[in-house]
C-alpha positions as CSV (number, residue, x, y, z in Angstrom):
1,X,-136.9,-118.8,-4.1
2,X,-136.4,-122.3,-4.5
3,X,-137.8,-122.1,-7.8
4,X,-138.3,-119.7,-10.8
5,X,-141.5,-118.7,-12.4
6,X,-141.8,-117.0,-15.2
7,X,-143.4,-113.9,-16.3
8,X,-144.2,-114.4,-19.6
9,X,-148.0,-114.8,-20.5
10,X,-148.0,-118.3,-21.0
11,X,-146.1,-119.3,-18.5
12,X,-148.3,-117.2,-16.3
13,X,-151.3,-119.2,-18.0
14,X,-149.9,-122.2,-17.3
15,X,-149.5,-121.6,-13.8
16,X,-152.9,-120.3,-13.1
17,X,-154.2,-123.4,-15.0
18,X,-152.4,-125.6,-12.8
19,X,-153.4,-123.2,-9.5
20,X,-157.0,-123.9,-10.6
21,X,-156.7,-127.7,-11.0
22,X,-155.3,-127.7,-7.7
23,X,-158.3,-125.6,-6.3
24,X,-160.6,-128.4,-5.3
25,X,-158.7,-130.4,-3.2
26,X,-157.4,-127.0,-1.2
27,X,-159.5,-127.7,1.3
28,X,-158.7,-131.2,2.0
29,X,-155.7,-130.7,1.8
30,X,-155.5,-128.0,4.6
31,X,-157.4,-130.0,6.8
32,X,-155.5,-132.8,6.6
33,X,-152.0,-131.2,7.8
34,X,-154.0,-129.1,10.3
35,X,-153.5,-130.6,13.7
36,X,-156.7,-131.5,15.2
37,X,-156.9,-131.4,19.2
38,X,-160.3,-131.9,20.6
39,X,-161.9,-128.3,21.5
40,X,-164.7,-127.6,22.6
41,X,-167.0,-125.4,20.2
42,X,-170.4,-123.4,20.4
43,X,-172.3,-124.3,17.2
44,X,-175.4,-123.0,15.4
45,X,-177.6,-125.4,13.0
46,X,-179.8,-124.1,10.9
47,X,-181.4,-125.1,7.5
48,X,-182.3,-122.6,4.7
49,X,-183.8,-122.9,1.1
50,X,-182.2,-122.2,-2.0
51,X,-185.4,-122.3,-4.7
52,X,-186.5,-126.0,-4.2
53,X,-183.2,-127.0,-2.4
54,X,-182.9,-127.5,1.2
55,X,-179.5,-126.6,2.5
56,X,-178.3,-127.8,6.3
57,X,-176.0,-125.3,7.5
58,X,-173.7,-126.0,10.7
59,X,-171.5,-123.1,11.7
60,X,-168.7,-122.2,14.5
61,X,-170.1,-119.2,16.1
62,X,-166.9,-118.2,17.6
63,X,-164.6,-118.0,14.0
64,X,-168.0,-118.1,11.8
65,X,-166.6,-121.3,10.1
66,X,-168.8,-123.4,8.3
67,X,-168.4,-126.6,9.5
68,X,-171.4,-128.2,7.4
69,X,-173.3,-126.9,4.1
70,X,-174.9,-129.8,2.1
71,X,-177.7,-130.4,-0.1
72,X,-180.4,-132.9,1.4
73,X,-183.8,-134.2,1.1
74,X,-185.2,-133.9,4.7
75,X,-184.0,-132.4,7.2
76,X,-184.8,-134.7,10.5
77,X,-182.5,-135.7,13.3
78,X,-181.2,-138.6,11.9
79,X,-180.4,-137.0,8.6
80,X,-178.7,-133.8,10.7
81,X,-176.8,-136.4,12.8
82,X,-175.3,-139.0,9.8
83,X,-173.8,-135.3,8.3
84,X,-172.4,-133.8,11.5
85,X,-171.2,-136.1,13.3
86,X,-168.4,-137.4,10.9
87,X,-167.6,-133.9,10.0
88,X,-167.2,-132.6,13.9
89,X,-165.0,-136.1,14.9
90,X,-162.9,-135.2,11.8
91,X,-162.3,-131.8,12.7
92,X,-161.7,-132.6,16.5
93,X,-164.5,-130.6,17.5
94,X,-166.8,-131.7,20.8
95,X,-169.6,-129.4,21.1
96,X,-170.3,-127.5,24.1
97,X,-173.4,-125.3,23.0
98,X,-175.6,-125.6,20.2
99,X,-177.9,-122.7,19.2
100,X,-180.7,-123.2,17.0
101,X,-184.4,-122.1,16.0
102,X,-186.3,-124.5,18.3
103,X,-186.9,-127.0,15.8
104,X,-187.6,-130.3,17.3
105,X,-184.7,-132.1,15.3
106,X,-181.9,-129.7,16.2
107,X,-183.3,-129.7,19.9
108,X,-182.6,-133.7,19.6
109,X,-179.4,-133.2,17.6
110,X,-177.7,-131.3,20.6
111,X,-179.2,-133.0,23.2
112,X,-179.4,-136.6,21.8
113,X,-176.6,-136.6,19.2
114,X,-173.8,-133.7,20.2
115,X,-174.6,-134.7,24.3
116,X,-174.8,-130.9,25.0
117,X,-177.1,-127.7,26.2
118,X,-179.3,-126.7,23.2
119,X,-180.6,-122.7,22.8
120,X,-182.2,-120.6,21.4
121,X,-181.3,-117.7,18.7
122,X,-182.8,-114.5,19.1
123,X,-183.0,-113.6,15.1
124,X,-186.2,-115.1,15.1
125,X,-187.7,-113.7,18.3
126,X,-186.3,-110.3,17.2
127,X,-187.8,-110.6,13.7
128,X,-191.3,-111.3,16.2
129,X,-190.7,-108.4,18.0
130,X,-190.3,-106.0,15.0
131,X,-193.3,-107.3,13.2
132,X,-195.5,-107.0,16.4
133,X,-193.8,-103.8,16.8
134,X,-193.1,-102.2,13.6
135,X,-197.1,-100.7,12.9
136,X,-197.2,-98.8,16.4
137,X,-193.7,-97.4,15.8
138,X,-195.3,-96.5,11.9
139,X,-198.2,-94.7,13.3
140,X,-196.0,-92.5,15.9
141,X,-193.7,-92.0,13.1
142,X,-196.1,-90.6,10.6
143,X,-197.7,-88.8,13.7
144,X,-194.7,-87.0,14.0
145,X,-194.1,-85.8,10.7
146,X,-197.5,-84.1,10.0
147,X,-197.8,-80.4,10.8
148,X,-199.1,-78.9,13.7
149,X,-199.7,-75.7,13.0
150,X,-199.9,-74.5,9.4
151,X,-197.1,-73.0,7.8
152,X,-195.7,-69.4,8.5
153,X,-198.2,-69.2,11.4
154,X,-195.1,-70.4,13.8
155,X,-192.5,-68.3,12.4
156,X,-190.5,-67.0,15.5
157,X,-190.3,-63.2,15.8
158,X,-186.6,-62.5,14.9
159,X,-187.5,-63.8,11.6
160,X,-189.3,-60.5,10.3
161,X,-186.3,-58.7,11.6
162,X,-183.5,-58.1,8.9
163,X,-180.6,-59.8,9.7
164,X,-178.4,-56.9,10.2
165,X,-180.1,-56.4,14.0
166,X,-180.2,-60.1,14.8
167,X,-176.7,-61.2,13.6
168,X,-175.6,-57.9,14.8
169,X,-174.4,-56.5,11.4
170,X,-173.8,-59.6,9.0
171,X,-176.0,-59.1,6.2
């Protein structure tokens, strides 16, 4: 309660403008003020495309924190390492295990660059299995919905009686 903040629309607009001006520097200020003890992490590395743009992404799997999200021209080992190494060093992160889609550059990044074990993600395998199994499941699903007998020929006998005789007088 050391400072007073006005509640008039003009004062709030001024405060909001100051906050918006400080917003781009906020992540750097937070990261600079946080202690950076060396910690082991399990990271996932992959690239994605947004239109024509190639985006390299490096994520801490335990927290979901994106350590790296950068636009690049290629996805070679040298590009990955040049982007990831300074970022990990600044955050005090030692990679204990790296998960990827088994791209050669990402395997090399784990084994040579991070000097850790490289593991495969399961997303791509799940997608492959679903493409292989989905036609068979689709055929079975369609077959389960086809009528076995024409409608009305399999009505239970109790449906022919009035509701009073089956349900004991409710009707």
